[in-house]
TIRO-2110 file (N, C-alpha, C; in Angstrom, 1 decimal):
// TIRO-2110
52.8, 35.6, -3.9, N, 1, A
54.1, 34.8, -3.6, CA, 1, A
55.7, 35.2, -4.3, C, 1, A
56.4, 35.1, -3.3, N, 2, A
57.6, 35.6, -3.6, CA, 2, A
58.6, 34.6, -4.2, C, 2, A
59.1, 34.9, -5.3, N, 3, A
60.0, 33.8, -5.7, CA, 3, A
61.2, 34.1, -5.7, C, 3, A
62.2, 33.1, -5.4, N, 4, A
63.6, 33.2, -5.1, CA, 4, A
64.0, 33.4, -3.6, C, 4, A
65.0, 33.4, -3.0, N, 5, A
65.4, 33.3, -2.1, CA, 5, A
65.0, 34.9, -1.2, C, 5, A
65.0, 34.8, 0.1, N, 6, A
65.0, 35.9, 0.8, CA, 6, A
66.3, 36.3, 1.5, C, 6, A
66.6, 37.2, 1.5, N, 7, A
68.0, 37.9, 2.4, CA, 7, A
67.2, 38.5, 3.9, C, 7, A
67.6, 37.9, 5.0, N, 8, A
67.3, 38.3, 6.1, CA, 8, A
68.3, 39.0, 6.9, C, 8, A
68.3, 40.3, 6.9, N, 9, A
69.6, 41.1, 7.4, CA, 9, A
69.1, 41.7, 8.9, C, 9, A
69.9, 41.0, 9.9, N, 10, A
69.6, 41.5, 11.6, CA, 10, A
70.7, 42.4, 11.8, C, 10, A
70.6, 43.0, 12.7, N, 11, A
71.3, 44.0, 13.3, CA, 11, A
72.7, 43.7, 14.3, C, 11, A
72.7, 42.5, 14.4, N, 12, A
73.8, 42.0, 15.0, CA, 12, A
74.0, 40.7, 15.2, C, 12, A
75.0, 39.8, 15.8, N, 13, A
75.1, 38.4, 15.4, CA, 13, A
74.2, 37.7, 16.3, C, 13, A
74.2, 38.2, 17.7, N, 14, A
73.1, 37.7, 18.3, CA, 14, A
71.5, 37.5, 17.8, C, 14, A
71.1, 38.8, 17.4, N, 15, A
70.0, 38.9, 16.7, CA, 15, A
69.9, 37.9, 15.4, C, 15, A
70.9, 37.6, 14.6, N, 16, A
70.7, 36.6, 13.5, CA, 16, A
70.6, 35.3, 13.9, C, 16, A
71.4, 34.9, 15.0, N, 17, A
71.4, 33.6, 15.5, CA, 17, A
70.0, 33.3, 16.0, C, 17, A
69.2, 34.0, 16.8, N, 18, A
68.1, 33.9, 17.6, CA, 18, A
67.1, 34.1, 16.4, C, 18, A
67.1, 34.7, 15.3, N, 19, A
66.2, 34.5, 14.2, CA, 19, A
66.1, 33.0, 13.7, C, 19, A
67.5, 32.6, 13.7, N, 20, A
67.7, 31.1, 13.0, CA, 20, A
67.1, 30.2, 14.0, C, 20, A
67.4, 30.3, 15.3, N, 21, A
66.9, 29.4, 16.3, CA, 21, A
65.4, 29.4, 16.4, C, 21, A
64.5, 30.4, 16.4, N, 22, A
63.3, 30.9, 16.2, CA, 22, A
62.6, 30.1, 15.0, C, 22, A
63.2, 30.2, 14.0, N, 23, A
62.7, 29.8, 12.4, CA, 23, A
62.8, 28.5, 12.2, C, 23, A
63.9, 27.9, 12.8, N, 24, A
64.1, 26.4, 12.7, CA, 24, A
62.8, 25.5, 12.6, C, 24, A
62.2, 25.3, 13.9, N, 25, A
61.2, 24.6, 14.2, CA, 25, A
60.1, 25.1, 13.4, C, 25, A
60.0, 26.1, 13.0, N, 26, A
58.7, 26.5, 12.2, CA, 26, A
58.9, 26.3, 10.5, C, 26, A
60.3, 26.5, 10.0, N, 27, A
60.6, 26.1, 8.7, CA, 27, A
60.4, 25.0, 8.2, C, 27, A
59.7, 24.6, 7.1, N, 28, A
59.8, 23.1, 6.5, CA, 28, A
61.0, 22.4, 6.3, C, 28, A
61.3, 21.2, 6.7, N, 29, A
62.6, 21.0, 6.4, CA, 29, A
62.9, 19.9, 5.1, C, 29, A
62.6, 20.5, 4.0, N, 30, A
62.7, 20.2, 2.6, CA, 30, A
63.9, 20.6, 2.0, C, 30, A
64.3, 20.2, 1.1, N, 31, A
65.7, 20.3, 0.5, CA, 31, A
65.8, 21.4, -0.4, C, 31, A
64.3, 21.8, -1.0, N, 32, A
64.2, 23.1, -1.7, CA, 32, A
63.7, 24.3, -1.1, C, 32, A
63.7, 24.0, 0.2, N, 33, A
63.5, 25.3, 1.2, CA, 33, A
64.6, 25.5, 2.6, C, 33, A
65.7, 26.1, 2.0, N, 34, A
66.5, 25.7, 3.0, CA, 34, A
66.5, 27.1, 3.9, C, 34, A
67.0, 26.9, 5.3, N, 35, A
66.9, 27.8, 6.0, CA, 35, A
68.8, 28.0, 6.1, C, 35, A
69.3, 29.1, 5.7, N, 36, A
70.7, 29.0, 5.8, CA, 36, A
71.4, 30.5, 6.8, C, 36, A
72.4, 29.9, 7.4, N, 37, A
72.8, 31.1, 8.1, CA, 37, A
74.1, 31.7, 7.5, C, 37, A
74.5, 32.9, 7.5, N, 38, A
76.1, 33.3, 7.1, CA, 38, A
76.5, 33.8, 8.2, C, 38, A
77.1, 33.2, 9.0, N, 39, A
78.0, 33.8, 10.2, CA, 39, A
79.1, 35.2, 10.0, C, 39, A
78.8, 35.6, 11.2, N, 40, A
79.9, 37.0, 11.1, CA, 40, A
81.4, 36.4, 11.2, C, 40, A
82.4, 37.0, 10.8, N, 41, A
83.7, 36.6, 11.1, CA, 41, A
84.0, 36.5, 12.3, C, 41, A
83.5, 37.4, 13.5, N, 42, A
83.8, 37.2, 14.8, CA, 42, A
85.2, 37.5, 15.1, C, 42, A
85.7, 38.4, 14.3, N, 43, A
87.2, 38.9, 14.5, CA, 43, A
87.1, 40.4, 14.1, C, 43, A
88.1, 41.2, 14.8, N, 44, A
88.0, 42.7, 14.4, CA, 44, A
88.9, 42.7, 13.0, C, 44, A
88.6, 44.1, 12.4, N, 45, A
89.2, 43.8, 11.0, CA, 45, A
90.6, 43.9, 11.0, C, 45, A
91.3, 44.4, 11.7, N, 46, A
92.9, 44.1, 11.9, CA, 46, A
93.3, 43.4, 13.0, C, 46, A
92.6, 42.4, 13.2, N, 47, A
93.3, 41.5, 14.5, CA, 47, A
94.2, 40.5, 13.9, C, 47, A
95.0, 39.9, 14.6, N, 48, A
96.2, 39.4, 14.4, CA, 48, A
96.1, 38.0, 14.4, C, 48, A
94.6, 37.4, 14.5, N, 49, A
94.5, 36.1, 14.7, CA, 49, A
93.6, 35.8, 13.5, C, 49, A
93.5, 34.7, 12.9, N, 50, A
92.4, 34.3, 11.9, CA, 50, A
91.3, 34.0, 12.4, C, 50, A
89.8, 34.3, 11.6, N, 51, A
88.6, 33.4, 12.2, CA, 51, A
89.0, 32.3, 12.2, C, 51, A
87.8, 31.6, 13.2, N, 52, A
87.6, 30.2, 13.7, CA, 52, A
87.4, 29.4, 12.1, C, 52, A
88.0, 28.1, 12.1, N, 53, A
87.8, 27.4, 10.8, CA, 53, A
86.4, 26.9, 10.7, C, 53, A
85.8, 26.8, 11.3, N, 54, A
84.3, 26.3, 11.3, CA, 54, A
83.6, 27.8, 10.6, C, 54, A
83.9, 28.9, 11.1, N, 55, A
83.2, 30.0, 10.5, CA, 55, A
83.9, 30.3, 9.0, C, 55, A
84.9, 30.0, 8.6, N, 56, A
85.2, 30.2, 7.2, CA, 56, A
84.6, 29.1, 6.5, C, 56, A
84.5, 27.7, 7.1, N, 57, A
83.8, 26.8, 6.3, CA, 57, A
82.3, 27.0, 6.0, C, 57, A
81.4, 27.8, 7.0, N, 58, A
80.3, 27.9, 6.9, CA, 58, A
79.8, 29.1, 5.9, C, 58, A
80.7, 30.2, 6.2, N, 59, A
80.5, 31.1, 5.0, CA, 59, A
81.1, 30.7, 3.6, C, 59, A
82.1, 30.0, 3.4, N, 60, A
82.3, 29.4, 2.1, CA, 60, A
81.3, 28.4, 1.4, C, 60, A
80.5, 27.5, 2.4, N, 61, A
79.5, 26.6, 2.0, CA, 61, A
78.4, 27.7, 1.5, C, 61, A
78.2, 28.4, 2.6, N, 62, A
76.7, 29.6, 2.1, CA, 62, A
77.1, 30.2, 0.7, C, 62, A
78.1, 30.7, 0.5, N, 63, A
78.6, 31.5, -1.0, CA, 63, A
78.5, 30.6, -1.9, C, 63, A
79.1, 29.2, -1.7, N, 64, A
78.9, 28.2, -2.6, CA, 64, A
77.4, 28.0, -3.2, C, 64, A
76.4, 28.0, -2.3, N, 65, A
75.0, 27.7, -2.3, CA, 65, A
74.4, 28.6, -3.2, C, 65, A
74.7, 30.0, -3.1, N, 66, A
73.9, 31.3, -3.3, CA, 66, A
73.6, 31.2, -4.9, C, 66, A
74.4, 30.7, -5.7, N, 67, A
74.3, 31.1, -7.1, CA, 67, A
73.2, 30.0, -7.6, C, 67, A
72.9, 28.9, -7.0, N, 68, A
72.0, 28.0, -7.2, CA, 68, A
70.7, 27.9, -6.3, C, 68, A
70.5, 28.9, -5.5, N, 69, A
69.7, 28.8, -4.8, CA, 69, A
68.4, 29.4, -4.9, C, 69, A
67.3, 28.5, -5.6, N, 70, A
66.1, 29.3, -6.2, CA, 70, A
65.2, 29.8, -5.3, C, 70, A
64.9, 29.2, -3.9, N, 71, A
64.4, 29.4, -2.9, CA, 71, A
64.9, 29.0, -1.4, C, 71, A
64.3, 30.0, -0.5, N, 72, A
64.8, 29.9, 0.9, CA, 72, A
65.0, 31.0, 1.9, C, 72, A
65.7, 31.1, 2.7, N, 73, A
65.9, 32.3, 3.6, CA, 73, A
67.5, 32.2, 4.0, C, 73, A
68.2, 33.1, 3.6, N, 74, A
69.4, 33.4, 4.1, CA, 74, A
69.7, 34.4, 5.2, C, 74, A
70.0, 34.0, 6.4, N, 75, A
69.8, 34.8, 7.7, CA, 75, A
71.4, 35.5, 8.0, C, 75, A
71.4, 36.6, 7.8, N, 76, A
73.0, 37.4, 7.9, CA, 76, A
73.1, 38.6, 8.8, C, 76, A
73.9, 38.8, 9.8, N, 77, A
74.2, 39.8, 10.7, CA, 77, A
74.5, 41.3, 9.6, C, 77, A
74.4, 42.1, 9.9, N, 78, A
74.6, 43.6, 9.2, CA, 78, A
76.2, 43.6, 9.4, C, 78, A
76.7, 43.4, 10.2, N, 79, A
78.1, 43.5, 10.3, CA, 79, A
79.1, 42.9, 9.4, C, 79, A
78.5, 41.6, 8.8, N, 80, A
79.3, 40.9, 8.1, CA, 80, A
79.6, 41.8, 6.6, C, 80, A
END
């Protein structure tokens, strides 16, 4: 058995979201086994506008959890 969290990297935003949607009903809903998404910025690198505040919040919440994450799955698109 694997100890520690798993990082599941998908090839694009849509694929990462689909994996999360697929795994959600199969993954046990226990505090010690989270299924965490790390959303893409959904902006171009030199865009003149800021990313959506909800995306910023989700990314910061995930980054905050990572150092203490003992188990679970983090789903991230490769573009991130």
